[in-house]
Biopython code that builds the backbone (N, CA, C, O; Angstrom):
import numpy as np
from Bio.PDB.StructureBuilder import StructureBuilder

atoms = [
    (1, "MET", "N", (0.819, -1.146, -0.041)),
    (1, "MET", "CA", (0.026, -0.031, 0.032)),
    (1, "MET", "C", (0.895, 1.245, -0.045)),
    (1, "MET", "O", (0.686, 2.115, -0.890)),
    (2, "GLN", "N", (1.882, 1.314, 0.881)),
    (2, "GLN", "CA", (2.710, 2.487, 1.064)),
    (2, "GLN", "C", (3.430, 2.676, -0.337)),
    (2, "GLN", "O", (3.538, 3.789, -0.853)),
    (3, "LEU", "N", (3.917, 1.511, -0.918)),
    (3, "LEU", "CA", (4.653, 1.749, -2.190)),
    (3, "LEU", "C", (3.814, 2.285, -3.378)),
    (3, "LEU", "O", (4.261, 3.053, -4.230)),
    (4, "GLY", "N", (2.523, 1.788, -3.344)),
    (4, "GLY", "CA", (1.548, 2.300, -4.285)),
    (4, "GLY", "C", (1.224, 3.840, -4.142)),
    (4, "GLY", "O", (1.218, 4.657, -5.063)),
    (5, "LEU", "N", (0.963, 4.071, -2.839)),
    (5, "LEU", "CA", (0.784, 5.547, -2.649)),
    (5, "LEU", "C", (1.989, 6.448, -2.896)),
    (5, "LEU", "O", (1.882, 7.619, -3.260)),
    (6, "GLN", "N", (3.168, 5.805, -2.667)),
    (6, "GLN", "CA", (4.431, 6.602, -2.982)),
    (6, "GLN", "C", (4.590, 6.655, -4.464)),
    (6, "GLN", "O", (5.108, 7.658, -4.956)),
    (7, "SER", "N", (4.213, 5.717, -5.186)),
    (7, "SER", "CA", (4.386, 5.823, -6.661)),
    (7, "SER", "C", (3.489, 6.882, -7.278)),
    (7, "SER", "O", (3.811, 7.465, -8.314)),
    (8, "TYR", "N", (2.410, 7.112, -6.657)),
    (8, "TYR", "CA", (1.396, 8.222, -7.132)),
    (8, "TYR", "C", (1.843, 9.623, -6.386)),
    (8, "TYR", "O", (1.238, 10.676, -6.585)),
    (9, "GLY", "N", (2.803, 9.525, -5.636)),
    (9, "GLY", "CA", (3.191, 10.863, -5.021)),
    (9, "GLY", "C", (2.400, 11.227, -3.715)),
    (9, "GLY", "O", (2.469, 12.364, -3.248)),
    (10, "TYR", "N", (1.668, 10.265, -3.151)),
    (10, "TYR", "CA", (0.914, 10.634, -1.939)),
    (10, "TYR", "C", (1.569, 10.355, -0.575)),
    (10, "TYR", "O", (1.172, 10.871, 0.469)),
    (11, "TYR", "N", (2.631, 9.476, -0.667)),
    (11, "TYR", "CA", (3.329, 9.011, 0.520)),
    (11, "TYR", "C", (4.733, 9.245, 0.451)),
    (11, "TYR", "O", (5.320, 8.851, -0.556)),
    (12, "GLN", "N", (5.436, 9.882, 1.452)),
    (12, "GLN", "CA", (6.801, 10.084, 1.402)),
    (12, "GLN", "C", (7.560, 9.446, 2.721)),
    (12, "GLN", "O", (8.772, 9.549, 2.908)),
    (13, "GLY", "N", (6.728, 8.834, 3.520)),
    (13, "GLY", "CA", (7.366, 8.199, 4.710)),
    (13, "GLY", "C", (8.085, 6.953, 4.493)),
    (13, "GLY", "O", (8.319, 6.530, 3.362)),
    (14, "VAL", "N", (8.459, 6.324, 5.625)),
    (14, "VAL", "CA", (9.221, 5.132, 5.598)),
    (14, "VAL", "C", (8.248, 3.913, 5.176)),
    (14, "VAL", "O", (7.102, 3.801, 5.612)),
    (15, "ILE", "N", (8.781, 3.125, 4.380)),
    (15, "ILE", "CA", (8.041, 2.014, 3.934)),
    (15, "ILE", "C", (8.216, 0.829, 4.931)),
    (15, "ILE", "O", (9.171, 0.057, 4.846)),
    (16, "ASP", "N", (7.231, 0.724, 5.896)),
    (16, "ASP", "CA", (7.371, -0.136, 6.962)),
    (16, "ASP", "C", (6.187, -1.156, 7.142)),
    (16, "ASP", "O", (6.186, -1.979, 8.057)),
    (17, "GLY", "N", (5.146, -1.047, 6.179)),
    (17, "GLY", "CA", (3.997, -1.860, 6.277)),
    (17, "GLY", "C", (3.055, -1.561, 7.387)),
    (17, "GLY", "O", (2.088, -2.296, 7.587)),
    (18, "VAL", "N", (3.315, -0.428, 8.176)),
    (18, "VAL", "CA", (2.373, -0.015, 9.169)),
    (18, "VAL", "C", (1.402, 1.034, 8.685)),
    (18, "VAL", "O", (1.842, 2.003, 8.065)),
    (19, "VAL", "N", (0.110, 0.907, 8.924)),
    (19, "VAL", "CA", (-0.890, 1.935, 8.491)),
    (19, "VAL", "C", (-0.907, 2.939, 9.651)),
    (19, "VAL", "O", (-1.783, 2.894, 10.515)),
    (20, "GLY", "N", (0.093, 3.857, 9.651)),
    (20, "GLY", "CA", (0.082, 4.770, 10.755)),
    (20, "GLY", "C", (-0.406, 6.090, 10.304)),
    (20, "GLY", "O", (-1.026, 6.165, 9.243)),
    (21, "LYS", "N", (-0.171, 7.160, 11.041)),
    (21, "LYS", "CA", (-0.828, 8.472, 10.654)),
    (21, "LYS", "C", (-0.446, 8.962, 9.354)),
    (21, "LYS", "O", (-1.329, 9.442, 8.641)),
    (22, "GLU", "N", (0.763, 8.910, 8.937)),
    (22, "GLU", "CA", (1.155, 9.325, 7.548)),
    (22, "GLU", "C", (0.436, 8.497, 6.462)),
    (22, "GLU", "O", (-0.033, 9.071, 5.479)),
    (23, "THR", "N", (0.341, 7.191, 6.612)),
    (23, "THR", "CA", (-0.296, 6.414, 5.609)),
    (23, "THR", "C", (-1.795, 6.701, 5.538)),
    (23, "THR", "O", (-2.419, 6.704, 4.477)),
    (24, "ARG", "N", (-2.305, 6.929, 6.675)),
    (24, "ARG", "CA", (-3.825, 7.272, 6.763)),
    (24, "ARG", "C", (-4.051, 8.496, 6.062)),
    (24, "ARG", "O", (-5.005, 8.634, 5.296)),
    (25, "THR", "N", (-3.113, 9.491, 6.321)),
    (25, "THR", "CA", (-3.308, 10.823, 5.679)),
    (25, "THR", "C", (-3.228, 10.683, 4.215)),
    (25, "THR", "O", (-4.084, 11.195, 3.495)),
    (26, "ALA", "N", (-2.178, 9.972, 3.717)),
    (26, "ALA", "CA", (-1.984, 9.732, 2.267)),
    (26, "ALA", "C", (-3.176, 9.019, 1.690)),
    (26, "ALA", "O", (-3.593, 9.330, 0.574)),
    (27, "LEU", "N", (-3.767, 8.026, 2.446)),
    (27, "LEU", "CA", (-4.932, 7.370, 1.843)),
    (27, "LEU", "C", (-6.081, 8.288, 1.764)),
    (27, "LEU", "O", (-6.808, 8.219, 0.773)),
    (28, "GLU", "N", (-6.332, 9.166, 2.728)),
    (28, "GLU", "CA", (-7.384, 10.120, 2.666)),
    (28, "GLU", "C", (-7.292, 10.971, 1.489)),
    (28, "GLU", "O", (-8.256, 11.174, 0.750)),
    (29, "LYS", "N", (-6.107, 11.481, 1.310)),
    (29, "LYS", "CA", (-5.865, 12.408, 0.027)),
    (29, "LYS", "C", (-6.096, 11.703, -1.249)),
    (29, "LYS", "O", (-6.775, 12.212, -2.141)),
    (30, "PHE", "N", (-5.569, 10.589, -1.351)),
    (30, "PHE", "CA", (-5.687, 9.728, -2.493)),
    (30, "PHE", "C", (-7.138, 9.414, -2.864)),
    (30, "PHE", "O", (-7.587, 9.544, -4.003)),
    (31, "GLN", "N", (-7.892, 8.953, -1.712)),
    (31, "GLN", "CA", (-9.277, 8.754, -1.854)),
    (31, "GLN", "C", (-10.015, 9.924, -2.379)),
    (31, "GLN", "O", (-10.771, 9.871, -3.349)),
    (32, "GLY", "N", (-9.731, 11.077, -1.624)),
    (32, "GLY", "CA", (-10.438, 12.308, -2.229)),
    (32, "GLY", "C", (-10.056, 12.684, -3.628)),
    (32, "GLY", "O", (-10.935, 13.165, -4.342)),
    (33, "ASP", "N", (-8.967, 12.539, -4.055)),
    (33, "ASP", "CA", (-8.542, 12.880, -5.407)),
    (33, "ASP", "C", (-9.102, 11.957, -6.454)),
    (33, "ASP", "O", (-9.276, 12.302, -7.623)),
    (34, "PHE", "N", (-9.392, 10.684, -5.941)),
    (34, "PHE", "CA", (-9.867, 9.698, -6.972)),
    (34, "PHE", "C", (-11.287, 9.521, -6.829)),
    (34, "PHE", "O", (-11.827, 8.535, -7.331)),
    (35, "ASN", "N", (-12.023, 10.489, -6.112)),
    (35, "ASN", "CA", (-13.527, 10.387, -5.941)),
    (35, "ASN", "C", (-13.910, 9.124, -5.288)),
    (35, "ASN", "O", (-14.928, 8.577, -5.713)),
    (36, "LEU", "N", (-13.233, 8.551, -4.286)),
    (36, "LEU", "CA", (-13.615, 7.413, -3.528)),
    (36, "LEU", "C", (-14.036, 7.845, -2.235)),
    (36, "LEU", "O", (-13.723, 8.957, -1.809)),
    (37, "LYS", "N", (-14.776, 6.976, -1.538)),
    (37, "LYS", "CA", (-15.257, 7.317, -0.192)),
    (37, "LYS", "C", (-13.958, 7.476, 0.690)),
    (37, "LYS", "O", (-13.111, 6.588, 0.790)),
    (38, "VAL", "N", (-13.891, 8.703, 1.319)),
    (38, "VAL", "CA", (-12.741, 9.056, 2.230)),
    (38, "VAL", "C", (-12.852, 8.320, 3.608)),
    (38, "VAL", "O", (-13.666, 8.688, 4.455)),
    (39, "THR", "N", (-12.053, 7.332, 3.787)),
    (39, "THR", "CA", (-12.039, 6.578, 4.988)),
    (39, "THR", "C", (-10.713, 6.546, 5.723)),
    (39, "THR", "O", (-10.660, 6.267, 6.921)),
    (40, "GLY", "N", (-9.639, 6.836, 4.993)),
    (40, "GLY", "CA", (-8.282, 6.675, 5.618)),
    (40, "GLY", "C", (-7.863, 5.281, 5.771)),
    (40, "GLY", "O", (-6.835, 5.008, 6.391)),
    (41, "THR", "N", (-8.684, 4.292, 5.183)),
    (41, "THR", "CA", (-8.309, 2.840, 5.394)),
    (41, "THR", "C", (-8.187, 2.256, 4.040)),
    (41, "THR", "O", (-8.605, 2.804, 3.020)),
    (42, "ILE", "N", (-7.563, 1.060, 4.094)),
    (42, "ILE", "CA", (-7.384, 0.297, 2.808)),
    (42, "ILE", "C", (-8.797, -0.380, 2.549)),
    (42, "ILE", "O", (-9.336, -1.141, 3.352)),
    (43, "THR", "N", (-9.320, -0.007, 1.338)),
    (43, "THR", "CA", (-10.638, -0.555, 0.818)),
    (43, "THR", "C", (-10.377, -1.247, -0.481)),
    (43, "THR", "O", (-9.385, -1.007, -1.169)),
    (44, "PRO", "N", (-11.294, -2.105, -0.789)),
    (44, "PRO", "CA", (-11.173, -2.761, -2.115)),
    (44, "PRO", "C", (-11.059, -1.686, -3.365)),
    (44, "PRO", "O", (-10.381, -1.915, -4.366)),
    (45, "GLU", "N", (-11.780, -0.551, -3.169)),
    (45, "GLU", "CA", (-11.633, 0.475, -4.221)),
    (45, "GLU", "C", (-10.290, 1.178, -4.317)),
    (45, "GLU", "O", (-9.854, 1.599, -5.389)),
    (46, "VAL", "N", (-9.616, 1.296, -3.097)),
    (46, "VAL", "CA", (-8.305, 1.887, -3.131)),
    (46, "VAL", "C", (-7.330, 0.808, -3.881)),
    (46, "VAL", "O", (-6.552, 1.126, -4.780)),
    (47, "LEU", "N", (-7.492, -0.501, -3.377)),
    (47, "LEU", "CA", (-6.667, -1.446, -4.079)),
    (47, "LEU", "C", (-6.904, -1.428, -5.580)),
    (47, "LEU", "O", (-5.935, -1.420, -6.340)),
    (48, "ASP", "N", (-8.077, -1.421, -6.013)),
    (48, "ASP", "CA", (-8.412, -1.352, -7.477)),
    (48, "ASP", "C", (-7.702, -0.175, -8.176)),
    (48, "ASP", "O", (-7.058, -0.285, -9.219)),
    (49, "ALA", "N", (-7.899, 0.988, -7.467)),
    (49, "ALA", "CA", (-7.295, 2.174, -7.991)),
    (49, "ALA", "C", (-5.784, 2.152, -8.119)),
    (49, "ALA", "O", (-5.226, 2.706, -9.066)),
    (50, "LEU", "N", (-5.152, 1.541, -7.209)),
    (50, "LEU", "CA", (-3.686, 1.414, -7.252)),
    (50, "LEU", "C", (-3.238, 0.189, -8.003)),
    (50, "LEU", "O", (-2.044, -0.085, -8.125)),
    (51, "LYS", "N", (-4.196, -0.537, -8.501)),
    (51, "LYS", "CA", (-3.915, -1.793, -9.229)),
    (51, "LYS", "C", (-3.038, -2.817, -8.409)),
    (51, "LYS", "O", (-2.015, -3.384, -8.791)),
    (52, "ILE", "N", (-3.681, -2.920, -7.190)),
    (52, "ILE", "CA", (-3.037, -3.908, -6.266)),
    (52, "ILE", "C", (-3.991, -5.086, -6.153)),
    (52, "ILE", "O", (-5.184, -4.884, -5.930)),
    (53, "VAL", "N", (-3.502, -6.301, -6.299)),
    (53, "VAL", "CA", (-4.235, -7.486, -6.252)),
    (53, "VAL", "C", (-4.007, -8.073, -4.805)),
    (53, "VAL", "O", (-2.884, -8.340, -4.377)),
    (54, "ALA", "N", (-5.099, -8.239, -4.135)),
    (54, "ALA", "CA", (-5.120, -8.740, -2.834)),
    (54, "ALA", "C", (-5.026, -10.351, -2.916)),
    (54, "ALA", "O", (-5.738, -10.981, -3.697)),
    (55, "GLN", "N", (-4.155, -10.932, -2.110)),
    (55, "GLN", "CA", (-3.956, -12.320, -2.116)),
    (55, "GLN", "C", (-4.265, -13.028, -0.871)),
    (55, "GLN", "O", (-4.114, -14.248, -0.802)),
]
sb = StructureBuilder()
sb.init_structure("model")
sb.init_model(0)
sb.init_chain("A")
sb.init_seg("    ")
for serial, (resi, resn, name, xyz) in enumerate(atoms, 1):
    if name == "N":
        sb.init_residue(resn, " ", resi, " ")
    sb.init_atom(name, np.array(xyz, "f"), 0.0, 1.0, " ", f" {name:<3s}", serial, name[0])
structure = sb.get_structure()
């Protein structure tokens, strides 16, 4: 998730796999910019928008 957000320019923090304050803020901005429901959480819509396949 952090790598995906980073590749779109939304996240500049440490890639640590933790959904902390910086990641949630990046998610909220990304969701707003992509007209998704703003939750600050990882949703199926966010995964689709970032082209991440959940396994």
